[in-house]
N, C-alpha and C positions, 0 to 999 in steps of 0.2 A: 871779907865779903867775896864770894865766888863770882868770877866773871864768866860770861857766856860768849863762846866763839861764834862768828858768823860764817865760818869757812864753808859750811855746807850750803849756804844760800846762793842762788843764782843771781846774776846781775840785776835781773828784773825784780827779784824779791828784795834785793838790797836797796832799791829805791825807797823803801820804808824809812831809811836813814835821813832822807831829805826833810820830810815833814816832821820826823821825830826831833831832829836837831833844831829845826825852826821853832818848835814848841818849847824845847828846852832852853834855847837862847832867850825866848820871850819871858820865860819864868824867872830868868836871872835879872831882868830889868827892875829898876826901882819901882816903876808902876807898870807891871805886866798887863797885857791885854787879856790873855787867856788864863795865865797863872797855873799852868799845868806842871806842878811840882813833881808829879809822878814821872813825867817825861824826862825831867832832869835826873831823877834817880835811875831810870833805865839807861840813860847815857853812861852813867858812872859804872854800871854793871855789865856793859858790853866790852868784849875784848876786840876792840876795833879802833883804829886811829881816826877819830872823827874830825881831826884837823884837815884831813884830805877831802872832806865834804864841804866845799866852799859855797857859802851863801852870800850873794852880793848885798850891798846896803839896801835895807828896806824889805828884803825877802822874809826874814823871821817875823816881822810885823804883819806882812801880808798873809803868811801861813797862819798866824794866830788869829787874825781877823776872819779868814775864811773858816777856820775851825770853829770859832765862836758862832758864826752865822749858821753853819751846819748843825751845831749843838742846839741852837734855838729852834730850828725847823723840827728836829727830832723831839725836843722837849715839848713843843707845842702839840705835836702829834700824839705823844704819850698823854698829855693833859686831856686831850679830847677823846682818847681811846685808851683807858687805863688797862685794858686787856690786850694791848697791842703786841705784835711781833716786830722786833727791830732786827734788820739784817745789815751788817756792816760788810760791804763788798771790798775785798782786798784789804783786810783790816790792818795788816802789818803789825806795828806796835802801837796802834791807836789806843788811846785811853778814854774814849768817849763815854763808855759805860760807867767808868769810875767817876767821871766829872758829873754826869747827869744823875747817877744813883737812882735808877728807876725802881718802882715798887716790885715786889715779888710776883705780882700778877702779869708783869711784862716778861716775855721770853726774848732773850737777846742772842742772836746767832752771829758769830764772828767767822768769816770765811777767808781763807788764804791758802797758799801752798802748804803741804804737810810740814815741811821743816820750819816754816814761820809759825804755824800753830803750836808745834812742840816748843818753840822758843817762848811763845806767849804763856804756855802752861808753866814754864819754868820761872818766868820773870814777873808775871802779873798776879795780883790777888785773885783768887778763884771765888766765884759766886754761884749760888745754887741755881739761879735762873739764867746763867750764862752757858751757852752751848758752842762748842768748837767744831768746825768742819774743815778738815785739811784736804783741800781739793782745788784744782784749777777751775776758775769760772768758765773756762771753755769746755769743761766736762759737763754734759747735761745732767749728771747725777748730783750736782751741787745742791739742788733743792730737795733731794730725796727725803730728808728728815725734817724739813721745815713745813709747818702747817700751811695749808693752801687757802683756808677759808676764814682766817681771822684778819682783822684790820692790820695792815702791814706797812711799815715804812722802811724803805731801803735807802741806805746812805753810802756815798762813796767820796773819798777825799783823794784825788789824784789818779786812782787806778784806771778809770775809763779813758783818761787822756793819755795813758801809757800804752794803750792797745790800739789796734788798727780799726778802721771803719768797719771792716767785715766782722771783726771780733765783737765790736759794739753792737752791730746788728743782731748777731747771734745771741748775745747776753740779754739785750733788751727784749727780743722776741720770746726768749725763754721765760723772762720775768712775767710777761702778761699771759703766757700760756699756762704757767704753773699757778700763779696767785689768782684764784677765782673770786676772792672777796674784794672789798675795796682796799685801795692802798695808794701810796705815794712813793715817788723816787726823787731824791734830792742829791745833787752832787755839784762839785766845783767844775766848771767848764773852762776850756781854753779856746781862745781864738786860733785860727789856723797859723797865724804868725807866732803866737805864744807856744803852740805845740811844736813848731819847728825849733824854737829857741830852747826848749826843754833839754835838748842835747847838751847844753852848757853844764847842766847839773848832773845828768844821768851818766855821763861818760866817766865821772870820778868813781862810780861804783861798778864800772866794767861794761856798761852798755856800749854798743857799737858807736863809733864816731859819727856815722851817717844815720843814726836813729832819728826817726820822725814820729811824733805822737799824733793823736787824733784831735783835731780842732774843728770848730763849727763857726759859721758866719753869724748865725742867729739861732735862738732857741728852737725854732720850728724845724731846723735841720735834723734834730733828734726825732721829731715826730715823723719825718720822712723816712727814717730808718725803721720805725715801728709806729704805724698809725693807731695802734691800740693805746698809745699814750696821749694824754691831753695836756698841753702846756698850761701851767697855772701862773707862774710868775718867774721873773728874774730879779736878782738883787745884786747891786753893785757895792763893792766894799767902800767906795768913797761916800756912800750915802748911809752906811750902817751906823748904828749907835756906837760901835767900837771906835769910830774915828775920833770921838771926843776924848779918848784915852791916849791919843798920839801926842807927840810934842808939837809945838806951835808950827814948826817948819812943815811937818807932814800934814798937819791939819789944813794949812794954807794950800798945800799941793792938792789935797783931796778936794778942797772947795773949788779949786781951779778945774780939776777933772770933772767934777759934778756939773759944770756948765757945758761940757762938751757933749756931742751926740753920742748915742749909746755905743756905737762901734769902738770909739776911742776910749770909752770908760771900762771896757771889759778886761780889766786886769785881774782884780779879785772879783770873781763872777760866780754866783751860785744860781742854779736853775732848779725849778721844781715842777714835777709832772704828776698827774693823777691817772690811775688806771682802774 
């Protein structure tokens, strides 16, 4: 089995290893939450010491839960719009399309840095309705080949939290400027505290020690960045159906968190907007 080197990837691009390893570790559990066996296969095919990517207790489960929550949002959108366009922002080695197996009427666009897209083409199964765009999200040309007038759902796991507030404003504004039809944006959000703490994980892939991500206090902070978005809902991991798959200790902890006010519950936190 040929392995693939990550030497050409920047530290920011290598953050894909954090969520990939979380999904792979979940798949190895006796009762996995997400069951992403393809993620585990990708780990085996990478020429990289994944032991250096340290995930603290509970993080793989949290990654699996939020991945499943994002899957559900995209699956529901496709169910309601069988001719939808799906856009995976900062796709990394995400395997969502393989997990959801959308019909051929759905066009799926994976967007990330060119070197990441080349890695995806080498490692992942190719599908006729999958489209690869190797470009930075800060380049306004990233939407150049994506239809603007079809029902569209954009999904992001992690990437927006790794950028600055200014970067997020630019990306969010570009989304509503380009997509003239109806659509939704769904992503995992970080509180400001969690965004600061992300440096614990990102430094192992070469990100600066003083790195600080983008966090929000509450969902309408995103609307303040782009009033063209309408807040629809927020979902907490402790109230998700996936919690029932956790062991008894984690289920009790989730039940405890579910009694707290929203600000304290925003650990695994997914937000959804309409435009």
